[in-house]
C-alpha positions in Angstrom: 17.2 11.8 -17.0 17.1 8.8 -18.2 15.7 8.4 -21.9 12.9 5.9 -21.6 12.0 9.1 -18.7 12.5 11.8 -21.1 10.0 9.4 -23.4 7.0 9.1 -20.2 7.1 12.5 -19.7 7.1 13.9 -23.5 4.0 11.3 -23.8 2.3 12.9 -20.9 2.6 16.7 -22.6 1.1 14.9 -25.7 -1.6 13.8 -23.6 -2.0 17.2 -21.6 -2.6 19.1 -25.4 -5.1 16.8 -26.1 -6.8 16.8 -23.2 -6.4 20.5 -23.7 -8.6 20.3 -26.9 -11.7 18.2 -24.8 -11.5 21.4 -22.6 -10.2 20.5 -20.2 -8.4 22.3 -17.5 -6.6 22.0 -14.1 -9.2 23.8 -11.1 -8.7 27.0 -10.8 -5.9 27.3 -12.9 -5.3 29.8 -15.9 -2.5 28.3 -17.8 -3.1 25.7 -20.6 -2.5 22.4 -19.2 1.0 21.0 -20.9 2.4 24.5 -19.5 0.8 23.3 -15.6 2.6 19.7 -16.1 5.9 21.6 -16.3 5.5 23.8 -14.2 4.2 21.1 -11.6 6.7 18.5 -12.9 9.4 21.7 -11.5 8.1 22.4 -8.4 8.3 18.5 -7.7 11.7 18.1 -8.5 12.3 21.3 -6.6 10.7 20.4 -3.5 12.5 17.2 -3.3 15.4 18.4 -3.8 14.7 21.1 -1.5 13.6 18.4 1.0 17.1 16.9 2.0 19.0 20.1 2.3 22.1 18.8 0.1 22.0 20.4 -3.0 24.1 18.6 -5.7 24.7 19.1 -9.4 23.8 16.0 -10.8 20.2 16.6 -9.3 20.8 20.9 -11.1 21.7 18.7 -14.5 18.5 15.9 -14.0 16.1 19.5 -13.9 17.8 21.6 -16.6 17.9 18.3 -18.8 13.9 17.4 -17.7 12.7 21.6 -19.1 15.1 21.9 -21.5 16.8 25.1 -19.1 20.6 26.0 -18.2 20.7 26.0 -14.0 22.9 26.4 -11.3 23.3 25.5 -8.3 23.6 29.1 -6.3 19.8 29.8 -8.5 17.8 26.7 -7.4 19.8 27.4 -3.6 18.7 30.8 -3.0 15.0 30.3 -4.4 14.5 27.2 -2.3 15.5 29.7 0.3 13.3 32.4 -0.6 10.4 29.7 -1.9 10.4 26.3 0.1 7.6 23.9 -1.0 5.9 22.0 1.7 4.7 19.1 1.4 1.3 20.1 1.4 2.1 23.4 -1.1 3.0 20.6 -3.4 0.8 17.9 -3.1 -1.2 20.4 -4.3 -0.1 21.8 -7.0 0.0 17.6 -8.6 -3.1 16.9 -6.9 -4.8 19.7 -9.3 -3.0 18.0 -12.9 -3.5 14.3 -11.2 -7.8 15.1 -11.0 -7.9 16.2 -14.7 -5.7 12.7 -15.3 -8.2 10.3 -13.8 -11.2 12.6 -15.4 -9.8 11.9 -18.9 -9.2 8.3 -18.0 -12.9 7.5 -16.7 -14.6 10.2 -20.2 -12.5 8.0 -22.5 -12.7 4.6 -20.5 -8.8 4.2 -20.6 -8.3 3.3 -24.3 -5.0 5.0 -24.2 -4.3 3.6 -20.9 -4.3 4.5 -17.2 -3.0 7.3 -18.1 -3.8 8.5 -14.2 -1.4 5.6 -13.1 0.9 6.2 -15.7 1.2 9.5 -14.4 2.1 8.6 -10.5 4.6 6.5 -12.5 6.5 9.1 -14.1 6.9 10.5 -10.9 8.0 8.2 -8.6 10.7 7.0 -10.9 11.7 10.6 -11.5 12.3 10.2 -7.9 14.0 8.0 -7.8 16.8 9.3 -10.0 17.0 11.9 -7.9 17.8 9.4 -4.8 20.3 7.1 -6.6 22.5 10.4 -7.7 25.7 9.4 -6.4 26.7 11.8 -4.3 24.0 12.7 -3.1 24.4 11.8 0.5 20.8 11.9 2.7 18.5 9.9 0.2 17.0 8.5 3.1 15.8 12.2 3.7 14.8 12.7 0.4 13.1 8.5 0.0 10.9 9.0 2.6 9.8 13.1 1.4 8.5 10.6 -1.7 6.9 8.6 -0.2 4.8 10.2 1.7 4.2 12.4 -1.3 2.9 9.4 -3.7 0.9 7.8 -1.2 -0.5 10.6 -0.4 -1.5 10.4 -3.9 -1.6 6.8 -5.1 -4.6 7.2 -1.7 -6.0 10.1 -3.5 -6.6 8.1 -6.7 -8.0 5.8 -5.4 -10.4 7.6 -2.9 -11.2 9.7 -6.1 -11.0 6.0 -8.5 -14.1 4.6 -5.8 -16.4 7.6 -5.9 -17.0 7.8 -9.1 -17.8 3.7 -9.5 -19.8 4.4 -6.2 -22.3 7.2 -8.3 -21.7 4.8 -11.3 -22.9 1.4 -9.3 -25.6 3.2 -7.8 -26.9 4.2 -11.6 -25.9 0.6 -13.9 -27.5 -2.6 -12.2 -24.2 -4.4 -12.1 -25.2 -8.0 -13.1 -25.8 -6.1 -16.0 -22.2 -5.7 -16.9 -19.7 -8.4 -16.6 -17.5 -6.9 -14.6 -13.9 -7.5 -16.8 -16.4 -5.5 -19.5 -17.0 -2.8 -16.5 -14.9 0.8 -18.2 -13.1 1.5 -14.4 -11.6 -2.4 -14.2 -10.3 -2.4 -18.0 -8.6 1.1 -16.9 -6.7 -0.6 -14.0 -6.1 -3.0 -15.9 -4.5 -1.2 -18.7 -1.3 -2.5 -18.8 0.5 -0.6 -21.8 1.1 3.1 -21.1 2.1 4.7 -24.2 -1.1 3.8 -26.0 0.5 1.2 -28.5 -0.4 -2.4 -28.4 1.4 -5.0 -26.3 4.5 -6.3 -28.7 4.9 -9.6 -26.8 2.3 -12.3 -25.3 2.5 -13.8 -21.9 2.5 -17.5 -20.6 -0.3 -18.5 -18.2 1.9 -18.7 -15.2 2.9 -14.6 -16.6 0.2 -13.8 -16.3 -0.9 -15.8 -13.0 1.9 -13.5 -11.2 1.4 -9.6 -10.1 3.0 -7.1 -10.9 4.7 -4.4 -8.6 1.8 -1.9 -9.6 -1.1 -3.8 -9.2 0.4 -5.4 -5.7 1.2 -1.5 -5.1 -2.1 -0.4 -6.3 -3.8 -3.5 -3.9 -1.9 -1.3 -0.3 -3.7 1.1 -1.1 -6.8 0.6 -1.6 -7.0 -1.4 2.1 -9.2 0.5 4.3 -7.5 3.3 6.6 -3.5 1.8 7.8 -2.3 5.7 6.7 0.8 5.7 9.1 1.4 1.6 7.7 1.2 3.3 3.5 3.2 5.7 4.9 5.8 3.7 5.8 6.2 0.8 3.9 5.6 2.9 0.7 9.3 4.5 2.1 11.0 1.3 2.2 10.1 -0.1 -1.2 12.1 3.1 -2.9 14.3 2.8 -0.5 15.1 -1.0 -2.0 14.5 0.3 -5.3 17.2 2.7 -5.0 19.4 0.3 -3.5 18.7 -2.5 -6.6 19.9 0.4 -9.3 22.4 1.0 -7.2 23.7 -2.4 -7.2 22.8 -2.5 -11.4 25.5 0.4 -11.8 28.1 -0.4 -9.8 28.0 1.7 -6.1 28.6 0.9 -2.4 25.3 -0.7 -1.0 25.1 0.0 3.0 24.1 -3.2 4.7 19.6 -2.3 5.3 17.5 -4.9 7.3 14.1 -5.8 6.6 13.7 -7.6 9.9 10.3 -6.2 11.0 8.2 -5.4 14.3 4.7 -5.0 13.1 2.5 -3.1 16.2 -1.0 -3.4 17.3 -4.4 -5.0 18.4 -6.3 -7.7 17.1 -8.0 -7.4 13.1 -6.0 -3.8 12.0 -4.2 -6.2 9.5 -1.1 -7.0 9.6 -1.4 -10.7 8.7 -3.0 -9.0 5.5 -0.2 -5.9 4.3 2.9 -9.2 5.7 1.2 -12.0 3.0 1.7 -8.6 0.8 4.7 -7.9 1.2 6.1 -10.9 0.8 4.7 -10.5 -3.2 5.9 -6.5 -3.2 9.6 -7.6 -2.2 9.4 -10.4 -4.7 7.8 -8.0 -7.4 10.9 -6.2 -5.9 13.8 -8.7 -6.2 14.8 -9.2 -2.9 13.0 -12.3 -2.7 12.9 -15.0 -4.5 9.6 -16.7 -3.5 7.4 -14.0 -1.3 4.9 -16.4 -0.1 4.2 -16.3 3.2 5.1 -19.2 6.7 2.7 -18.2 9.4 3.3 -19.5 13.1 2.8 -18.7 16.5 4.8 -20.1 19.6 3.2 -23.8 19.1 4.0 -23.8 15.7 8.0 -23.3 17.0 8.2 -25.4 20.5 8.2 -28.8 21.6 7.8 -29.9 25.3 10.8 -31.8 24.7 14.8 -30.3 25.4 16.5 -30.6 22.3 13.4 -30.7 19.4 12.5 -26.9 19.6 15.6 -26.6 17.6 14.5 -29.1 15.1 10.9 -27.5 14.8 11.6 -24.2 14.6 14.5 -25.0 11.8 11.7 -26.7 9.6 9.4 -24.0 10.1 12.8 -21.5 8.8 13.4 -24.0 6.0 9.8 -23.4 4.1 10.1 -19.5 4.6 13.6 -19.4 3.0 12.6 -17.5 -0.4 9.8 -15.5 1.9 8.8 -14.1 5.0 8.0 -16.3 8.7 5.1 -14.4 10.4 6.0 -15.0 13.9 1.7 -13.7 15.3 1.8 -12.9 19.1 5.8 -13.5 19.5 6.1 -12.1 23.0 4.5 -16.2 23.9 8.2 -16.9 22.8 9.5 -14.9 26.0 6.9 -15.5 28.9 7.5 -17.9 32.1 5.6 -20.8 31.2 7.3 -22.6 33.1 10.6 -25.0 34.6 12.1 -25.1 31.1 11.5 -22.5 28.5 12.4 -23.7 25.7 10.9 -19.9 23.2 14.6 -19.3 24.4 15.7 -22.4 22.4 13.2 -21.1 20.2 14.7 -17.2 19.4 18.9 -18.3 19.4 18.2 -20.8 16.4 15.3 -17.9 14.8 18.3 -15.2 15.4 21.4 -17.4 14.4 19.4 -18.2 11.2 18.3 -14.3 10.4 22.2 -14.0 10.0 22.6 -17.3 7.9 20.3 -16.1 5.6 20.1 -12.7 5.9 19.9 -12.3 2.3 16.4 -15.4 1.6 14.4 -14.8 4.9 12.4 -11.8 5.9 11.2 -12.3 9.4 8.2 -9.9 11.2 7.4 -10.4 14.7 3.7 -9.5 16.0 1.8 -8.6 18.8 0.4 -6.2 20.5 2.6 -3.0 21.1 2.6 -2.7 24.4 3.6 -6.7 24.7 6.2 -6.4 21.7 8.6 -4.0 23.1 8.6 -6.1 26.3 9.7 -8.4 23.4 12.3 -6.9 21.9 13.9 -5.9 25.3 13.6 -9.5 26.7 17.4 -10.8 24.3 20.1 -8.3 23.7 20.0 -9.2 19.7 15.9 -8.9 18.8 16.3 -5.8 18.9 18.9 -4.7 16.5 17.9 -6.9 14.4 14.4 -6.1 14.5 14.6 -2.3 14.0 11.7 -1.2 12.0 8.7 -1.6 14.1 5.4 -0.3 11.7 2.6 0.5 13.9 -0.7 -0.7 13.2 -3.6 1.9 14.2 -7.4 0.8 15.6 -10.3 1.5 12.8 -12.0 4.1 13.4 -16.0 4.0 12.9 -16.0 5.5 9.6 -13.6 3.2 8.5 -15.1 -0.2 10.3 -18.1 1.2 7.8 -16.4 1.4 5.1 -14.2 -2.2 5.2 -18.2 -3.5 6.1 -19.7 -1.5 2.8 -16.9 -3.0 1.2 -17.7 -6.5 2.0 -20.9 -5.9 0.9 -19.8 -4.6 -2.3 -17.6 -7.7 -3.4 -20.8 -9.8 -2.5 -23.4 -7.5 -4.5 -25.1 -6.8 -1.5 -26.6 -3.7 -0.7 -27.5 -2.3 2.2 -30.9 0.1 2.8 -31.0 3.6 4.6 -32.0 2.4 7.8 -30.0 -0.6 7.9 -26.7 2.0 7.0 -27.7 3.8 9.6 -28.1 1.3 12.1 -24.5 -0.2 11.5 -23.3 2.9 11.1 -24.2 4.2 14.9 -23.0 0.0 16.0 -19.8 0.6 15.2 -19.7 3.8 16.6 -20.5 1.7 19.8 -18.5 -0.3 19.3 -15.5 1.6 18.8 -16.3 4.1 22.0 -16.9 1.4 24.4 -13.6 0.4 24.2 -14.3 -3.5 24.8 -11.4 -5.5 25.6 -13.0 -8.4 23.2 -13.1 -5.4 20.3 -11.0 -6.3 17.4 -10.9 -4.0 14.4 -11.5 -6.0 10.8 -12.3 -9.1 12.5 -15.4 -7.8 14.6 -16.6 -6.4 11.0 -16.1 -10.0 9.1 -17.9 -11.8 12.2 -21.3 -8.7 11.4 -21.7 -9.2 8.0 -21.8 -12.8 8.9 -24.4 -12.4 11.9 -26.4 -10.1 8.9 -25.7 -12.3 6.0 -27.1 -15.7 8.9 -30.2 -13.6 9.3 -31.6 -12.6 5.9 -30.8 -15.4 5.2 -33.8 -16.6 7.9 -35.8 -13.2 6.1 -35.9 -15.6 3.4 -36.3 -18.4 4.2 -39.8 -17.1 5.6 -40.8 -15.8 1.6 -43.3 -17.4 -0.9 -41.5 -15.5 -3.5 -37.8 -14.0 -3.0 -37.2 -11.3 -6.1 -33.9 -10.6 -6.9 -33.8 -8.1 -5.3 -34.8 -9.7 -3.1 -31.2 -11.4 -2.2 -29.1 -8.7 -3.1 -30.5 -6.2 -0.1 -29.7 -6.3 3.6 -32.6 -4.6 5.7 -32.8 -3.1 9.4 -34.0 -5.9 9.8 -31.3 -7.7 9.2 -29.0 -6.1 11.5 -30.5 -4.5 14.5 -30.1 -7.4 16.4 -27.1 -8.5 16.1 -24.3 -8.2 19.3 -20.7 -9.6 19.3 -19.1 -10.4 22.6 
């Protein structure tokens, strides 16, 4: 095991001993916390080894060195045959440990750094050590297993913190404490996980650059999109592995990062694409990581020969980042005698080959129409071989988005107003109207609620701070979306 990973592991064990002295234990577990941590990490490593059915000598060496024991391949194979470890079992085992670290962060106000975040990052990096084993021929299966598991753990931690912050918000006026000083904010921003002070300063330019951890945190905090997050985390882990393999001068398999985002309007496709560009930059795949968003009108001209020039200019602007083509199927629809959309596609396909190391193209649109788009040109499906499906939001998820908008703007709902909003989104989802636009509906509804609140407050002689922060049933009961 790498020296840095071993140092982190020993630090985590020290924290376990410290938390144990504070009376902290994994729920429903009689073992001392450090012993349970050792058990959980051992199970985690065995789960990864068993995920691809291909146990290597290097994997056995990693497990043995991590736990300072001597194992044989035969023993591990027999153990996994008799006691296979399921995804749910390992999630529950690690989750108990994660709860202890998260609660300790909250109680200690992150004075030791975000130790729960450190635990997750350690597990992910340890998992990548297994995947980068040069004798491992099935690293795609292990990458998938690791990505799904880590996504579940990150999602749980995020939900746990949000639940605590909501209770904390109900007890303390958010205006009484500047945001940068709130314990939960300090915890999320803690950058050094060893408990020591940072040894270097950061320039203003560097301070504006979000780290990979911060970007992944933002991705995880998006409402819903569970399958999308799982797929993207697996892809990001795959990129990390490729980077490590390159550093070790190992052969590199060709990986296409061009993608299809399929789903209805308002499901977060553009938001995720923008995040993905920044994540790819943080991983080292893209030079700039910016997003250039266009549709048919941004690529196609009405005159012969001009479409190729227009498309080339858009591609030039997108180099080093992500080119996001919304409603891409419009490029293949017959709009008249001259099919300039085909010219745009041919120009795009050539550019994707010429700039394959410095350009990622994401095409997006309705699921069925995107399948027709891919079938329209033999070169499309081979280049866009990754499809991410964005499901419609549930009523509960729409309500969570609305509550998030309220919290960000320091608004709160009365109980009656909350019931009205929940009822509205429930009906909105189950009516299946053609105009339903998921998150866009939430934004429109929120803006209408603020307009109604402003009209109500304008009639009042005296307006208190509480009035300014409160959305009532009167503000939302008559809202309609078409």
